[in-house]
C-alpha positions as CSV (number, residue, x, y, z in Angstrom):
1,X,-69.7,-31.6,6.3
2,X,-66.4,-33.5,7.9
3,X,-63.4,-33.9,5.4
4,X,-61.1,-36.4,5.2
5,X,-57.4,-37.4,3.4
6,X,-56.6,-40.2,2.4
7,X,-53.5,-42.1,1.3
8,X,-51.9,-44.3,-1.2
9,X,-49.2,-45.7,-3.6
10,X,-48.3,-45.1,-7.8
11,X,-50.1,-48.1,-8.8
12,X,-53.7,-47.4,-6.4
13,X,-52.6,-43.6,-7.5
14,X,-53.1,-44.5,-11.3
15,X,-49.3,-43.6,-12.2
16,X,-48.4,-46.9,-13.3
17,X,-46.7,-49.6,-11.9
18,X,-43.1,-50.9,-10.5
19,X,-41.4,-49.0,-13.1
20,X,-42.4,-45.7,-11.2
21,X,-42.3,-47.1,-7.5
22,X,-40.0,-44.4,-7.2
23,X,-42.7,-42.0,-7.8
24,X,-42.2,-38.7,-5.4
25,X,-45.3,-37.2,-2.7
26,X,-47.5,-35.6,-4.5
27,X,-51.9,-34.0,-3.5
28,X,-54.1,-34.2,-5.4
29,X,-57.9,-31.9,-4.9
30,X,-60.9,-34.1,-5.3
31,X,-60.4,-38.1,-5.4
32,X,-58.3,-40.8,-7.3
33,X,-59.0,-44.3,-7.9
34,X,-59.9,-46.0,-4.3
35,X,-61.3,-42.8,-3.2
36,X,-64.6,-43.3,-5.5
37,X,-65.5,-46.2,-3.4
38,X,-65.1,-44.9,-0.2
39,X,-66.7,-40.9,-1.0
40,X,-69.8,-43.9,-1.8
41,X,-70.5,-44.7,2.0
42,X,-67.9,-42.3,3.9
43,X,-69.5,-39.5,6.2
44,X,-66.9,-37.3,5.7
45,X,-66.3,-36.2,1.9
46,X,-62.7,-36.6,0.8
47,X,-60.5,-33.2,0.1
48,X,-57.3,-34.3,-1.2
49,X,-56.0,-37.6,-2.2
50,X,-52.3,-38.2,-1.5
51,X,-50.0,-40.7,-3.8
52,X,-46.3,-42.2,-3.0
53,X,-44.5,-44.3,-4.5
54,X,-43.8,-47.4,-2.3
55,X,-40.1,-47.7,-2.8
56,X,-39.7,-43.6,-2.4
57,X,-41.7,-44.2,0.9
58,X,-39.1,-47.0,1.6
59,X,-35.9,-45.2,1.0
60,X,-36.3,-42.0,1.4
61,X,-38.7,-42.8,4.3
62,X,-37.7,-39.4,6.0
63,X,-38.0,-37.1,3.0
64,X,-41.6,-38.5,2.3
65,X,-42.7,-38.1,5.8
66,X,-41.6,-34.5,6.1
67,X,-43.3,-33.5,2.4
68,X,-46.2,-34.9,3.0
69,X,-47.0,-33.5,5.9
70,X,-45.9,-29.5,4.8
71,X,-48.6,-30.9,1.9
72,X,-51.4,-31.5,4.6
73,X,-50.1,-28.1,7.7
74,X,-52.7,-25.6,5.9
75,X,-55.5,-28.7,4.9
76,X,-58.6,-28.8,7.3
77,X,-59.2,-33.2,7.5
78,X,-61.0,-35.4,10.4
79,X,-60.0,-38.3,9.4
80,X,-56.8,-39.6,7.5
81,X,-56.8,-42.8,5.4
82,X,-54.7,-45.5,3.3
83,X,-55.1,-47.6,2.1
84,X,-55.9,-50.8,1.4
85,X,-52.7,-52.2,1.0
86,X,-53.8,-55.6,1.3
87,X,-50.4,-58.9,1.7
88,X,-48.6,-55.9,-0.5
89,X,-45.8,-56.0,2.7
90,X,-43.5,-52.0,1.3
91,X,-47.2,-50.7,0.8
92,X,-48.3,-51.6,3.9
93,X,-45.5,-50.6,5.9
94,X,-46.3,-47.2,4.2
95,X,-49.9,-46.8,5.0
96,X,-48.5,-48.2,8.6
97,X,-45.4,-44.8,8.2
98,X,-47.5,-41.8,7.5
99,X,-50.6,-42.7,9.4
100,X,-48.3,-43.1,12.5
101,X,-46.7,-40.1,11.6
102,X,-50.2,-37.6,10.7
103,X,-51.7,-39.4,14.0
104,X,-48.9,-38.6,16.0
105,X,-48.2,-34.9,14.5
106,X,-52.0,-33.7,13.4
107,X,-53.9,-35.3,16.2
108,X,-56.4,-36.7,13.9
109,X,-57.4,-40.4,14.2
110,X,-56.3,-42.9,10.9
111,X,-57.1,-46.0,9.9
112,X,-56.1,-48.8,7.1
113,X,-56.1,-52.0,6.5
114,X,-53.8,-54.2,5.9
115,X,-53.1,-58.3,5.8
116,X,-52.4,-60.3,8.2
117,X,-49.3,-61.3,6.8
118,X,-48.4,-58.6,5.8
119,X,-45.5,-56.5,8.0
120,X,-46.7,-53.4,8.4
121,X,-49.3,-55.2,10.4
122,X,-47.6,-56.6,13.4
123,X,-45.6,-53.1,12.4
124,X,-48.5,-51.1,13.2
125,X,-51.3,-52.2,15.2
126,X,-50.9,-51.0,18.5
127,X,-49.9,-47.8,16.7
128,X,-53.6,-47.2,15.0
129,X,-56.7,-49.2,14.0
130,X,-55.6,-51.6,11.2
131,X,-59.0,-53.6,9.6
132,X,-57.7,-57.4,9.2
133,X,-57.6,-56.8,5.0
134,X,-57.8,-59.3,2.4
135,X,-54.6,-60.6,0.6
136,X,-55.4,-59.4,-2.8
137,X,-56.5,-56.6,-4.5
138,X,-59.3,-57.8,-6.0
139,X,-60.8,-57.5,-1.7
140,X,-60.9,-53.6,-2.9
141,X,-64.8,-54.0,-2.0
142,X,-65.2,-55.8,1.1
143,X,-61.9,-54.0,2.8
144,X,-63.1,-50.3,1.7
145,X,-66.8,-51.2,3.2
146,X,-65.5,-52.3,6.4
147,X,-62.5,-49.1,6.9
148,X,-65.7,-46.9,6.1
149,X,-67.9,-48.5,8.7
150,X,-64.7,-48.0,11.4
151,X,-64.1,-44.9,10.4
152,X,-68.3,-43.7,10.2
153,X,-68.5,-44.4,14.0
154,X,-65.2,-42.4,14.3
155,X,-66.7,-39.2,13.0
156,X,-70.1,-39.9,14.8
157,X,-67.9,-40.4,18.4
158,X,-69.6,-43.6,18.8
159,X,-67.9,-45.9,20.3
160,X,-65.6,-48.9,18.7
161,X,-65.9,-51.9,20.0
162,X,-63.4,-54.7,20.5
163,X,-61.1,-55.7,17.9
164,X,-63.3,-59.6,17.1
165,X,-66.4,-56.6,16.5
166,X,-65.0,-54.3,15.0
167,X,-62.4,-56.9,13.1
168,X,-59.3,-54.8,13.4
169,X,-55.7,-56.0,15.3
170,X,-56.3,-55.9,18.5
171,X,-53.6,-53.3,20.5
172,X,-52.7,-55.0,23.4
173,X,-55.6,-52.2,24.9
174,X,-57.7,-53.3,27.9
175,X,-61.2,-51.9,28.9
176,X,-63.5,-52.6,31.6
177,X,-66.8,-53.3,30.7
178,X,-70.3,-54.2,31.8
179,X,-71.7,-57.5,30.8
180,X,-75.7,-57.1,29.6
181,X,-76.9,-60.3,30.9
182,X,-74.6,-58.7,35.0
183,X,-73.9,-62.2,34.9
184,X,-70.8,-62.2,38.0
185,X,-67.0,-63.3,37.0
186,X,-67.3,-66.2,39.5
187,X,-69.9,-68.0,37.7
188,X,-68.5,-67.4,34.4
189,X,-65.1,-68.8,35.5
190,X,-66.4,-72.0,36.1
191,X,-68.2,-71.8,32.9
192,X,-65.1,-71.6,31.4
193,X,-63.5,-74.5,33.8
194,X,-65.8,-76.6,33.7
195,X,-65.8,-76.4,29.2
196,X,-62.1,-76.4,29.1
197,X,-62.1,-80.1,31.9
198,X,-64.6,-81.4,29.0
199,X,-62.2,-80.4,25.9
200,X,-65.4,-78.3,24.3
201,X,-64.4,-74.7,23.0
202,X,-64.7,-71.8,25.5
203,X,-63.6,-67.9,24.8
204,X,-61.1,-66.4,27.9
205,X,-61.6,-63.4,28.8
206,X,-58.2,-62.4,29.3
207,X,-56.1,-63.3,26.1
208,X,-52.3,-63.4,26.5
209,X,-50.4,-62.5,23.1
210,X,-48.3,-65.4,21.8
211,X,-44.7,-63.9,20.8
212,X,-42.8,-65.8,18.1
213,X,-39.3,-65.0,20.0
214,X,-36.1,-66.3,18.0
215,X,-33.4,-66.3,19.9
216,X,-29.6,-64.6,18.2
217,X,-27.7,-66.8,16.9
218,X,-24.1,-66.5,18.6
219,X,-21.1,-64.8,17.0
220,X,-19.7,-67.0,14.6
221,X,-15.9,-68.0,16.4
222,X,-13.4,-68.0,13.7
223,X,-14.3,-66.1,10.2
224,X,-11.1,-67.4,8.6
225,X,-12.2,-70.4,8.7
226,X,-15.9,-69.9,8.5
227,X,-18.0,-72.1,5.2
228,X,-21.2,-69.3,4.6
229,X,-24.4,-69.7,2.5
230,X,-26.4,-68.0,0.3
231,X,-29.9,-67.8,0.5
232,X,-32.2,-65.1,-1.1
233,X,-35.4,-64.7,-1.0
234,X,-35.2,-62.1,-4.6
235,X,-36.7,-65.3,-6.8
236,X,-33.7,-65.3,-8.4
237,X,-33.0,-69.3,-10.5
238,X,-32.0,-70.3,-13.4
239,X,-33.4,-68.3,-16.6
240,X,-36.1,-71.6,-17.2
241,X,-37.0,-71.7,-13.7
242,X,-36.5,-75.4,-12.9
243,X,-38.6,-75.7,-9.4
244,X,-41.4,-73.6,-11.2
245,X,-40.9,-71.4,-8.1
246,X,-43.8,-68.9,-7.8
247,X,-44.0,-64.6,-8.3
248,X,-45.6,-64.2,-5.3
249,X,-47.1,-66.6,-2.3
250,X,-44.2,-68.3,-3.3
251,X,-44.7,-72.2,-2.0
252,X,-41.3,-73.5,-4.0
253,X,-37.7,-72.9,-3.2
254,X,-34.7,-73.9,-5.2
255,X,-31.7,-75.2,-4.7
256,X,-28.7,-74.0,-7.3
257,X,-25.4,-74.8,-8.0
258,X,-22.4,-72.5,-8.1
259,X,-19.5,-74.6,-7.5
260,X,-16.9,-73.1,-9.4
261,X,-18.7,-70.3,-10.1
262,X,-17.3,-66.7,-9.9
263,X,-19.9,-64.6,-10.8
264,X,-24.3,-65.3,-11.8
265,X,-24.6,-63.6,-15.6
266,X,-27.5,-61.9,-16.4
267,X,-29.0,-64.5,-19.8
268,X,-28.0,-67.8,-17.2
269,X,-30.0,-66.0,-14.4
270,X,-32.6,-64.5,-13.6
271,X,-35.3,-63.1,-11.6
272,X,-39.3,-64.4,-11.5
273,X,-40.0,-61.3,-8.4
274,X,-43.1,-59.7,-8.9
275,X,-43.0,-57.4,-6.7
276,X,-39.8,-55.2,-7.7
277,X,-39.0,-54.5,-11.4
278,X,-36.8,-56.5,-12.5
279,X,-34.9,-55.0,-15.2
280,X,-31.7,-54.4,-12.9
281,X,-31.2,-58.1,-11.6
282,X,-31.7,-60.0,-14.6
283,X,-29.0,-57.6,-16.0
284,X,-26.4,-58.1,-13.1
285,X,-28.0,-61.6,-10.9
286,X,-25.5,-60.9,-8.2
287,X,-27.5,-57.5,-7.3
288,X,-29.8,-59.7,-5.6
289,X,-27.1,-62.9,-5.1
290,X,-23.8,-61.2,-4.5
291,X,-21.4,-64.8,-6.0
292,X,-19.3,-62.0,-6.9
293,X,-18.3,-60.1,-4.1
294,X,-18.5,-63.4,-1.4
295,X,-15.9,-64.6,-4.7
296,X,-13.9,-62.0,-4.0
297,X,-13.2,-62.3,-0.6
298,X,-13.1,-65.6,0.0
299,X,-10.0,-65.3,-2.6
300,X,-8.4,-62.1,-0.5
301,X,-9.6,-64.3,3.1
302,X,-12.0,-62.5,4.2
303,X,-14.0,-65.4,5.4
304,X,-13.2,-69.6,5.1
305,X,-15.7,-70.7,2.0
306,X,-18.1,-69.9,-0.4
307,X,-21.2,-73.3,-0.3
308,X,-21.2,-75.0,-3.2
309,X,-25.4,-73.9,-3.9
310,X,-27.4,-70.8,-3.3
311,X,-31.2,-71.4,-1.9
312,X,-33.9,-68.9,-3.5
313,X,-37.0,-68.3,-3.0
314,X,-39.8,-65.6,-3.2
315,X,-40.6,-62.8,-0.3
316,X,-43.5,-60.4,-1.9
317,X,-46.9,-62.6,-0.4
318,X,-44.9,-65.4,0.6
319,X,-46.6,-66.3,4.3
320,X,-44.9,-66.7,7.6
321,X,-46.0,-70.8,7.7
322,X,-44.2,-71.1,4.2
323,X,-41.4,-69.6,5.3
324,X,-40.7,-71.1,8.2
325,X,-41.8,-74.5,6.0
326,X,-39.3,-73.5,3.3
327,X,-36.9,-72.9,5.9
328,X,-36.6,-76.1,7.7
329,X,-36.5,-77.9,4.4
330,X,-33.4,-76.0,3.9
331,X,-30.9,-76.6,6.4
332,X,-30.9,-79.9,6.7
333,X,-28.5,-79.6,3.6
334,X,-26.3,-76.7,4.9
335,X,-26.4,-78.7,8.0
336,X,-24.9,-81.4,6.1
337,X,-21.8,-79.3,4.9
338,X,-21.1,-78.5,8.6
339,X,-22.3,-74.5,7.3
340,X,-21.0,-71.6,10.1
341,X,-23.6,-69.1,8.5
342,X,-25.8,-67.8,6.3
343,X,-26.0,-64.5,4.8
344,X,-30.0,-63.8,3.9
345,X,-30.4,-61.4,0.8
346,X,-33.2,-59.9,0.8
347,X,-35.9,-57.4,-1.3
């Protein structure tokens, strides 16, 4: 029977939550966590499960990859699986990172599943098969089923259909195919043109990807005269969270005065972000929103002045559309105070 190896993070590896996100890579014989669900219908035996903390993979990427690849050197496997990662950003990037490394080193097929809003999807979709996964862990069975269906096709040497047919992110690969009905291209073209002219729905045979290009902002002309603003996605808010910003998948943001404030104090401010251990940020909110460091630089004359408010929301799980909307709502406040530059602090 063919063999497979699965990569999962510390949470699904049953190690722990954010407090164990620095868990170092470990390989275990047999099936752990989601591997049990895969085993129900995967036409390969999952012989080992690799577990690695999301923070460790993100902060020690080269070391994590090197250690995992060494763990795999004496293992036999026909396919490598990772996830599903849902909308968890660090986990999605970790799955893409290790899949790419395994594919390049061992030349075996790799499959993972990542939600469309997860940055890992955009980063790695051209490198491998990434199924379009759900946004939360309750979609586990559905996502595993999709991964298994595609993986079984790969294991059995079956032809892999288009991204629309199989449910993976388009990889930019174009293939010539023969249509079963034999309709000539000229006829198909005219049919699409007529539908377009009549305002009817039609499907192009040559989709052109839409690239969201953000122009690079011009350099600050004179930093010593510049007014700087702080925006963060780390969820730093007054302790009562007056704007009721959600801890994940945020649709709200807040604007909080720091006029005359030298630093943010724990107990007055906290983080409501659900994507990392809050202990350090609760004890010292300046690690996320560095008012103290910027005040010092302001006193030293490194830049002109600090905008009297900071802006806050939560990045984990927040969709691109919501992030764009919130940014558009913040911009008028920044323009009104003639802000020259924004420091965007993420986690």
